[in-house]
Backbone as CSV, one residue per row, in Angstrom:
resi,resn,N_x,N_y,N_z,CA_x,CA_y,CA_z,C_x,C_y,C_z
1,MET,115.627,-284.561,248.724,114.427,-284.773,247.959,114.309,-286.270,247.663
2,ALA,113.136,-286.819,247.846,112.903,-288.241,247.627,112.923,-288.564,246.140
3,HIS,113.220,-289.823,245.807,113.284,-290.281,244.413,111.951,-290.046,243.701
4,ASP,110.833,-290.311,244.404,109.514,-290.124,243.796,109.279,-288.677,243.385
5,GLU,109.751,-287.720,244.182,109.575,-286.307,243.861,110.341,-285.925,242.595
6,VAL,111.552,-286.437,242.443,112.358,-286.154,241.260,111.680,-286.720,240.023
7,GLU,111.203,-287.959,240.126,110.543,-288.602,238.987,109.270,-287.853,238.607
8,THR,108.470,-287.428,239.571,107.247,-286.687,239.296,107.565,-285.362,238.626
9,ARG,108.564,-284.660,239.108,108.921,-283.376,238.521,109.350,-283.555,237.066
10,SER,110.149,-284.584,236.774,110.608,-284.768,235.403,109.440,-285.150,234.488
11,LYS,108.459,-285.879,234.988,107.301,-286.224,234.176,106.450,-284.994,233.878
12,CYS,106.502,-283.999,234.716,105.695,-282.807,234.541,106.442,-281.704,233.805
13,SER,107.699,-281.894,233.505,108.496,-280.883,232.833,108.110,-280.771,231.364
14,THR,108.120,-279.565,230.843,107.804,-279.358,229.433,108.956,-279.773,228.528
15,GLU,110.110,-280.085,229.093,111.282,-280.465,228.283,111.034,-281.688,227.415
16,GLN,110.134,-282.551,227.834,109.914,-283.787,227.097,108.932,-283.646,225.938
17,ILE,108.293,-282.513,225.791,107.329,-282.330,224.699,108.067,-282.304,223.368
18,GLU,107.658,-283.183,222.475,108.229,-283.242,221.133,107.215,-282.818,220.077
19,THR,105.955,-283.170,220.282,104.921,-282.885,219.304,103.700,-282.295,219.995
20,ILE,103.181,-281.236,219.410,101.955,-280.612,219.901,100.885,-280.861,218.849
21,VAL,99.806,-281.501,219.249,98.706,-281.785,218.330,97.600,-280.781,218.623
22,VAL,97.262,-280.011,217.601,96.219,-278.993,217.749,95.456,-278.911,216.435
23,SER,94.157,-278.725,216.513,93.381,-278.693,215.280,93.588,-277.350,214.573
24,VAL,93.574,-277.407,213.265,93.713,-276.204,212.453,92.562,-275.249,212.763
25,ASP,91.374,-275.794,212.939,90.221,-274.948,213.243,90.402,-274.208,214.567
26,ASP,91.041,-274.845,215.557,91.312,-274.158,216.827,92.271,-272.987,216.613
27,ILE,93.271,-273.175,215.787,94.218,-272.092,215.521,93.511,-270.948,214.814
28,ILE,92.682,-271.262,213.837,91.935,-270.228,213.110,90.985,-269.500,214.051
29,GLU,90.291,-270.246,214.908,89.381,-269.633,215.874,90.132,-268.667,216.798
30,ALA,91.280,-269.108,217.302,92.065,-268.276,218.224,92.596,-267.027,217.527
31,LEU,93.124,-267.180,216.317,93.638,-266.017,215.581,92.515,-265.050,215.229
32,GLY,91.357,-265.585,214.864,90.211,-264.732,214.572,89.792,-263.929,215.787
33,PHE,89.719,-264.584,216.942,89.344,-263.880,218.174,90.372,-262.823,218.536
34,LYS,91.630,-263.191,218.404,92.730,-262.284,218.765,92.712,-261.020,217.907
35,ASN,92.255,-261.139,216.662,92.275,-260.011,215.737,90.986,-259.201,215.696
36,LYS,89.988,-259.591,216.461,88.739,-258.824,216.479,88.963,-257.520,217.233
37,PRO,88.289,-256.447,216.776,88.493,-255.138,217.408,88.125,-255.099,218.897
38,THR,87.030,-255.737,219.303,86.653,-255.717,220.719,86.723,-257.128,221.273
39,GLN,87.396,-257.256,222.403,87.567,-258.569,223.001,87.026,-258.643,224.427
40,ASN,86.429,-257.556,224.908,85.811,-257.561,226.239,86.740,-258.053,227.344
41,GLN,87.957,-257.570,227.340,88.939,-257.904,228.387,89.299,-259.382,228.437
42,ARG,89.108,-260.098,227.340,89.472,-261.513,227.293,90.675,-261.690,226.391
43,THR,91.478,-262.705,226.711,92.616,-263.057,225.875,92.428,-264.500,225.402
44,VAL,93.187,-264.858,224.387,93.085,-266.208,223.845,94.482,-266.777,223.660
45,SER,94.602,-268.079,223.857,95.874,-268.764,223.634,95.580,-270.204,223.231
46,ILE,96.624,-270.886,222.816,96.561,-272.328,222.614,97.189,-272.916,223.878
47,ARG,96.436,-273.772,224.587,96.879,-274.241,225.905,97.175,-275.735,225.899
48,ILE,98.282,-276.072,226.579,98.681,-277.457,226.805,98.545,-277.722,228.300
49,HIS,97.830,-278.780,228.638,97.642,-279.169,230.042,98.671,-280.208,230.471
50,PRO,99.170,-280.111,231.704,99.966,-281.203,232.232,99.058,-282.396,232.514
51,PRO,99.553,-283.608,232.647,100.972,-283.947,232.613,101.502,-283.882,231.182
52,PHE,102.745,-283.472,231.056,103.376,-283.329,229.759,104.003,-284.650,229.351
53,SER,103.982,-284.917,228.059,104.539,-286.147,227.506,105.121,-285.812,226.139
54,PRO,105.727,-286.752,225.452,106.292,-286.433,224.133,105.255,-285.917,223.134
55,VAL,104.022,-286.425,223.202,102.951,-285.936,222.337,101.857,-285.384,223.237
56,VAL,101.553,-284.100,223.078,100.518,-283.461,223.895,99.460,-282.845,222.995
57,GLU,98.242,-282.843,223.478,97.151,-282.196,222.763,96.966,-280.801,223.324
58,ALA,96.663,-279.875,222.422,96.437,-278.489,222.817,95.069,-278.059,222.308
59,SER,94.533,-277.022,222.926,93.233,-276.514,222.514,93.162,-275.009,222.759
60,VAL,92.119,-274.404,222.219,91.906,-272.968,222.410,91.523,-272.728,223.866
61,HIS,92.047,-271.651,224.429,91.713,-271.293,225.804,91.468,-269.787,225.890
62,TYR,90.313,-269.425,226.432,89.965,-268.014,226.632,90.129,-267.694,228.104
63,THR,90.728,-266.552,228.381,90.976,-266.133,229.758,90.527,-264.696,229.932
64,GLN,89.926,-264.422,231.053,89.609,-263.046,231.412,90.911,-262.393,231.853
65,LYS,91.203,-261.202,231.360,92.457,-260.547,231.751,92.509,-260.431,233.266
66,GLY,93.673,-260.755,233.817,93.858,-260.678,235.265,93.636,-262.006,235.969
67,ASN,93.124,-263.024,235.268,92.945,-264.344,235.884,94.276,-265.086,235.875
68,TYR,94.581,-265.733,236.992,95.827,-266.478,237.105,95.551,-267.817,237.759
69,TYR,96.481,-268.748,237.599,96.354,-270.033,238.255,96.765,-269.887,239.711
70,PRO,96.189,-270.714,240.576,96.596,-270.644,241.987,98.064,-271.001,242.134
71,PRO,98.766,-270.374,243.088,100.201,-270.615,243.260,100.546,-272.074,243.511
72,GLU,99.654,-272.825,244.135,99.958,-274.226,244.451,99.823,-275.161,243.249
73,LEU,99.272,-274.689,242.146,99.133,-275.520,240.951,100.488,-275.676,240.274
74,GLU,101.024,-276.879,240.293,102.318,-277.191,239.670,102.229,-278.516,238.960
75,PRO,102.682,-278.640,237.766,103.093,-277.539,236.902,101.865,-276.854,236.321
76,LYS,102.055,-275.633,235.944,100.973,-274.867,235.351,100.855,-275.212,233.866
77,PRO,99.654,-275.083,233.304,99.512,-275.288,231.857,100.377,-274.297,231.082
78,VAL,100.704,-274.661,229.853,101.498,-273.799,228.985,100.540,-273.089,228.035
79,HIS,100.710,-271.777,227.901,99.892,-270.978,226.987,100.780,-270.478,225.855
80,ILE,100.348,-270.719,224.618,101.127,-270.325,223.441,100.317,-269.342,222.622
81,ASP,100.944,-268.265,222.206,100.303,-267.299,221.325,99.950,-268.015,220.023
82,PRO,98.698,-267.963,219.577,98.334,-268.677,218.349,99.097,-268.193,217.113
83,ALA,99.598,-266.984,217.131,100.359,-266.453,215.988,101.660,-267.218,215.775
84,ARG,102.156,-267.898,216.802,103.410,-268.656,216.664,103.245,-269.896,215.810
85,PHE,102.011,-270.280,215.516,101.772,-271.473,214.720,101.738,-271.188,213.218
86,ILE,101.891,-269.933,212.840,101.880,-269.598,211.417,103.206,-268.968,211.027
87,GLU,103.550,-269.104,209.756,104.820,-268.575,209.265,104.567,-267.352,208.394
88,GLY,105.437,-266.372,208.536,105.418,-265.213,207.649,104.254,-264.271,207.880
89,GLU,104.260,-263.225,207.096,103.200,-262.235,207.164,102.111,-262.608,206.176
90,GLY,100.889,-262.581,206.607,99.780,-262.930,205.729,98.869,-261.746,205.515
91,ILE,97.714,-262.048,204.997,96.745,-260.980,204.775,96.129,-260.579,206.107
92,GLU,95.691,-259.361,206.177,95.115,-258.822,207.408,93.766,-259.474,207.692
93,PHE,93.481,-259.675,208.958,92.205,-260.251,209.362,91.069,-259.353,208.887
94,PRO,90.065,-259.923,208.207,88.975,-259.105,207.688,87.949,-258.759,208.769
95,VAL,87.726,-257.495,208.980,86.699,-257.041,209.911,85.402,-256.959,209.108
96,ARG,84.381,-257.672,209.546,83.152,-257.799,208.756,82.512,-256.449,208.451
97,THR,82.504,-255.522,209.412,81.879,-254.222,209.137,82.643,-253.472,208.044
98,VAL,83.957,-253.588,208.055,84.783,-252.946,207.028,84.521,-253.603,205.672
99,GLU,84.426,-254.921,205.665,84.171,-255.647,204.414,82.783,-255.325,203.864
100,ARG,81.817,-255.152,204.746,80.474,-254.760,204.280,80.514,-253.379,203.640
101,ASP,81.217,-252.444,204.278,81.355,-251.093,203.712,82.065,-251.148,202.361
102,ARG,83.091,-251.979,202.263,83.819,-252.123,201.002,82.901,-252.679,199.905
103,ALA,82.045,-253.622,200.260,81.099,-254.192,199.289,80.147,-253.122,198.773
104,ARG,79.676,-252.289,199.688,78.758,-251.213,199.269,79.442,-250.231,198.324
105,THR,80.752,-250.024,198.536,81.510,-249.096,197.700,81.867,-249.713,196.351
106,GLU,82.281,-250.975,196.364,82.789,-251.615,195.150,81.699,-252.230,194.273
107,MET,80.567,-252.564,194.851,79.494,-253.196,194.078,78.423,-252.158,193.743
108,GLU,77.769,-252.376,192.652,76.720,-251.445,192.245,75.389,-251.902,192.827
109,ASP,74.848,-251.113,193.752,73.560,-251.369,194.399,73.422,-252.817,194.890
110,PRO,74.332,-253.258,195.788,74.285,-254.655,196.242,73.114,-254.916,197.187
111,SER,72.609,-256.129,197.143,71.574,-256.547,198.092,72.252,-256.882,199.420
112,ASP,71.440,-257.032,200.470,71.986,-257.420,201.774,72.688,-258.774,201.677
113,GLU,72.117,-259.670,200.897,72.703,-260.992,200.712,74.064,-260.898,200.012
114,GLU,74.187,-260.057,199.022,75.458,-259.878,198.310,76.507,-259.249,199.224
115,ILE,76.088,-258.340,200.068,77.016,-257.696,201.017,77.551,-258.733,201.998
116,GLU,76.666,-259.569,202.543,77.105,-260.615,203.473,77.998,-261.630,202.761
117,GLY,77.673,-261.953,201.519,78.497,-262.873,200.735,79.893,-262.324,200.516
118,TYR,79.999,-261.024,200.283,81.287,-260.363,200.095,82.128,-260.492,201.368
119,ALA,81.489,-260.242,202.522,82.196,-260.348,203.806,82.591,-261.802,204.073
120,ASP,81.717,-262.747,203.732,82.033,-264.167,203.916,83.243,-264.574,203.082
121,ILE,83.307,-264.090,201.852,84.434,-264.412,200.971,85.742,-263.891,201.571
122,ALA,85.711,-262.671,202.124,86.919,-262.103,202.739,87.394,-262.977,203.898
123,VAL,86.477,-263.461,204.725,86.837,-264.326,205.853,87.388,-265.655,205.331
124,ASN,86.750,-266.224,204.309,87.222,-267.496,203.742,88.618,-267.372,203.139
125,VAL,88.898,-266.255,202.472,90.227,-266.029,201.893,91.261,-265.939,203.020
126,TRP,90.921,-265.240,204.093,91.818,-265.127,205.245,92.089,-266.516,205.842
127,GLU,91.039,-267.319,206.041,91.217,-268.659,206.598,92.101,-269.521,205.701
128,ASP,91.896,-269.444,204.390,92.739,-270.205,203.458,94.198,-269.766,203.562
129,ASP,94.411,-268.461,203.726,95.775,-267.946,203.887,96.417,-268.522,205.149
130,ILE,95.669,-268.548,206.241,96.189,-269.103,207.500,96.540,-270.578,207.306
131,ARG,95.643,-271.352,206.696,95.892,-272.782,206.480,97.159,-273.002,205.653
132,SER,97.392,-272.133,204.672,98.568,-272.310,203.813,99.865,-271.919,204.517
133,ARG,99.783,-271.138,205.584,100.984,-270.670,206.272,101.234,-271.372,207.594
134,LEU,100.533,-272.450,207.874,100.757,-273.159,209.130,102.186,-273.684,209.177
135,ALA,102.807,-273.486,210.297,104.202,-273.899,210.482,104.292,-275.396,210.736
136,ASP,105.369,-275.989,210.286,105.650,-277.387,210.621,106.328,-277.491,211.980
137,GLU,106.961,-276.408,212.404,107.653,-276.388,213.689,107.488,-275.026,214.337
138,LEU,107.513,-275.011,215.662,107.593,-273.741,216.376,109.034,-273.291,216.291
139,LYS,109.247,-272.046,215.897,110.607,-271.558,215.676,111.273,-271.054,216.954
140,GLU,110.485,-270.824,217.982,111.036,-270.288,219.224,110.744,-271.270,220.348
141,PRO,111.540,-271.251,221.393,111.251,-272.140,222.516,109.965,-271.714,223.227
142,ILE,109.339,-272.673,223.869,108.182,-272.404,224.717,108.706,-272.358,226.142
143,TYR,108.221,-271.425,226.929,108.653,-271.351,228.317,107.467,-271.548,229.236
144,ASN,107.638,-272.413,230.184,106.660,-272.611,231.242,107.432,-272.418,232.529
145,ARG,107.465,-271.183,232.934,108.249,-270.797,234.096,109.717,-271.115,233.855
146,ARG,110.268,-272.161,234.449,111.699,-272.407,234.332,112.040,-273.543,233.375
147,TYR,111.079,-274.048,232.622,111.330,-275.188,231.754,111.263,-274.786,230.286
148,PRO,112.405,-274.557,229.629,112.360,-274.233,228.198,112.195,-275.478,227.339
149,ILE,111.619,-275.282,226.172,111.546,-276.362,225.185,112.279,-275.857,223.965
150,ASP,113.121,-276.688,223.386,113.709,-276.328,222.110,112.626,-276.473,221.056
151,THR,112.963,-276.220,219.821,111.990,-276.256,218.747,111.118,-277.507,218.831
152,ALA,109.822,-277.312,218.816,108.885,-278.426,218.925,108.188,-278.644,217.593
153,SER,108.141,-279.887,217.158,107.405,-280.206,215.941,105.916,-280.135,216.215
154,ILE,105.172,-279.796,215.189,103.734,-279.666,215.309,103.086,-280.662,214.359
155,GLU,102.124,-281.407,214.833,101.315,-282.242,213.958,99.980,-281.521,213.803
156,TRP,99.536,-281.378,212.605,98.256,-280.708,212.375,97.188,-281.760,212.173
157,GLU,96.165,-281.702,212.997,95.029,-282.600,212.837,93.876,-281.773,212.301
158,ASP,93.676,-281.840,211.006,92.584,-281.111,210.383,91.407,-282.065,210.270
159,PRO,90.278,-281.746,210.915,89.159,-282.687,210.931,88.502,-282.890,209.563
160,GLU,88.863,-282.103,208.575,88.233,-282.223,207.255,88.707,-283.432,206.516
């Protein structure tokens, strides 16, 4: 194997990733999508694109189930379950139809606006819970085929 090939492979290895920068809103969006009752055969992940470096940016990625990268694509992007970015067990994702029904049951003759406000509050409480439980580090290694990463620190870039 030529020297250039070895150097290129090491630059593309996930072993060198130390920090993953991902927006809090992207994590919330991905977790919200993942927890919705119907997903129309789509999956969601937080994706890191090569080339890999000590600091990499990640973003939300939606995939149709059964879609794969072409075999010749090397290295392949890394897909991380968005749930790995939060610590502990939190409150259950609020399903808006369930929250609307709960508002009708718990409130006395609510208006449509009050019902929607009740559902909005449930979603906001869930989002606040997620923000408070964001992990400072990934507790498990990330695997991209044959390249493991030990615990990776996470920098949170919250646009607010």
